[in-house]
C-alpha positions as CSV (number, residue, x, y, z in Angstrom):
1,X,56.1,124.8,75.9
2,X,52.4,124.0,75.3
3,X,49.3,125.6,76.8
4,X,48.5,122.7,79.1
5,X,52.2,122.8,80.6
6,X,51.5,126.3,81.9
7,X,48.2,125.7,83.4
8,X,48.2,125.2,87.2
9,X,46.3,121.9,88.1
10,X,43.3,122.3,90.2
11,X,43.1,119.8,93.0
12,X,39.8,117.7,93.4
13,X,39.0,119.5,96.7
14,X,39.2,123.0,95.1
15,X,37.2,121.7,92.0
16,X,34.4,120.4,94.4
17,X,34.4,123.8,96.3
18,X,34.0,125.5,92.8
19,X,31.0,123.3,91.9
20,X,29.4,123.6,95.4
21,X,29.6,127.3,94.9
22,X,28.0,127.1,91.5
23,X,25.2,125.0,92.9
24,X,24.7,127.5,95.8
25,X,24.5,130.3,93.3
26,X,22.1,128.5,91.1
27,X,19.8,127.5,94.0
28,X,20.0,131.3,95.2
29,X,18.8,132.4,91.8
30,X,15.8,130.1,92.3
31,X,14.9,131.6,95.6
32,X,16.6,129.4,98.2
33,X,18.6,130.9,101.1
34,X,22.0,129.6,102.0
35,X,22.3,128.6,105.7
36,X,25.6,126.6,105.8
37,X,28.2,125.0,103.5
38,X,30.3,121.9,104.1
39,X,28.9,120.8,107.5
40,X,31.0,117.7,108.6
41,X,30.5,115.2,111.3
42,X,31.9,111.8,111.6
43,X,28.6,110.4,110.2
44,X,29.2,112.4,106.9
45,X,29.1,115.8,105.2
46,X,26.5,118.0,104.0
47,X,27.6,120.1,101.0
48,X,24.8,122.8,101.3
49,X,22.1,123.5,103.8
50,X,19.5,125.9,102.4
51,X,16.1,127.2,103.2
52,X,13.3,127.0,100.6
53,X,10.5,129.1,102.4
54,X,9.7,127.1,105.5
55,X,11.6,123.9,104.4
56,X,15.2,123.0,105.2
57,X,17.0,121.7,102.2
58,X,20.0,119.4,102.5
59,X,21.8,119.4,99.1
60,X,24.3,116.9,97.7
61,X,26.3,118.3,94.8
62,X,27.7,115.9,92.3
63,X,29.9,116.7,89.2
64,X,30.8,114.6,86.2
65,X,32.7,116.0,83.3
66,X,30.2,114.3,80.9
67,X,27.5,111.6,80.9
68,X,29.4,108.8,79.1
69,X,29.5,106.8,82.4
70,X,26.0,107.9,83.6
71,X,24.5,110.9,85.2
72,X,26.1,112.5,88.3
73,X,23.2,111.9,90.3
74,X,23.5,108.2,90.0
75,X,26.6,108.3,92.2
76,X,24.5,109.0,95.3
77,X,24.3,105.4,96.4
78,X,22.1,103.9,99.2
79,X,25.2,104.1,101.5
80,X,25.8,107.7,100.5
81,X,22.2,108.4,101.1
82,X,22.3,107.0,104.8
83,X,25.4,109.1,105.5
84,X,23.6,112.2,104.4
85,X,20.5,111.3,106.6
86,X,22.7,110.9,109.5
87,X,24.6,114.1,109.1
88,X,21.3,116.0,108.6
89,X,20.0,114.5,111.7
90,X,23.2,115.6,113.6
91,X,22.9,119.1,112.1
92,X,19.3,119.4,113.2
93,X,20.1,118.2,116.7
94,X,23.0,120.8,116.9
95,X,20.3,123.4,116.0
96,X,17.9,122.2,118.6
97,X,15.5,121.1,115.8
98,X,13.5,117.9,115.7
99,X,13.1,115.8,112.5
100,X,9.5,115.2,113.6
101,X,8.7,118.9,113.9
102,X,10.8,120.3,111.0
103,X,9.9,120.3,107.3
104,X,13.0,119.2,105.3
105,X,14.0,117.5,102.2
106,X,17.1,116.1,100.5
107,X,17.9,117.5,97.0
108,X,20.7,116.7,94.5
109,X,22.3,119.1,92.2
110,X,24.0,117.2,89.4
111,X,26.5,119.3,87.3
112,X,27.9,118.2,84.0
113,X,29.8,119.8,81.0
114,X,32.1,122.0,83.1
115,X,29.1,123.6,84.7
116,X,27.1,124.4,81.5
117,X,24.4,121.8,82.5
118,X,22.9,121.9,86.0
119,X,20.1,119.4,87.0
120,X,18.3,120.1,90.3
121,X,16.5,117.0,91.6
122,X,14.1,117.8,94.4
123,X,13.3,115.2,97.0
124,X,16.0,113.0,95.5
125,X,16.5,111.2,98.8
126,X,13.8,109.7,101.0
127,X,14.3,108.1,104.4
128,X,13.4,104.4,104.6
């Protein structure tokens, strides 16, 4: 019986949660405060909602084992960006916040090489 036959497979959702937690920990070490994880509405899901001083930060976490097929951040398509913006608007509405009067941004945390490489891209998504 080989080593791999004894290992328990990790499902994709659990793997995603592990990398989201790694991203949250990374951003906390850089001074951000975690507000909420995995906010879901019909419009989409927000992986992490954090605060950077007076700015709300909606964070999309992406993972790729390696970069042979491109950087993980490249998987945040225009369609995905639109869903993130809608979900963020729903979250702010639920909190009684107005996008016109609230400082916020969208960041992407791209993770590669089993978590050994983390790229934090601030203002990765802009409306419009």
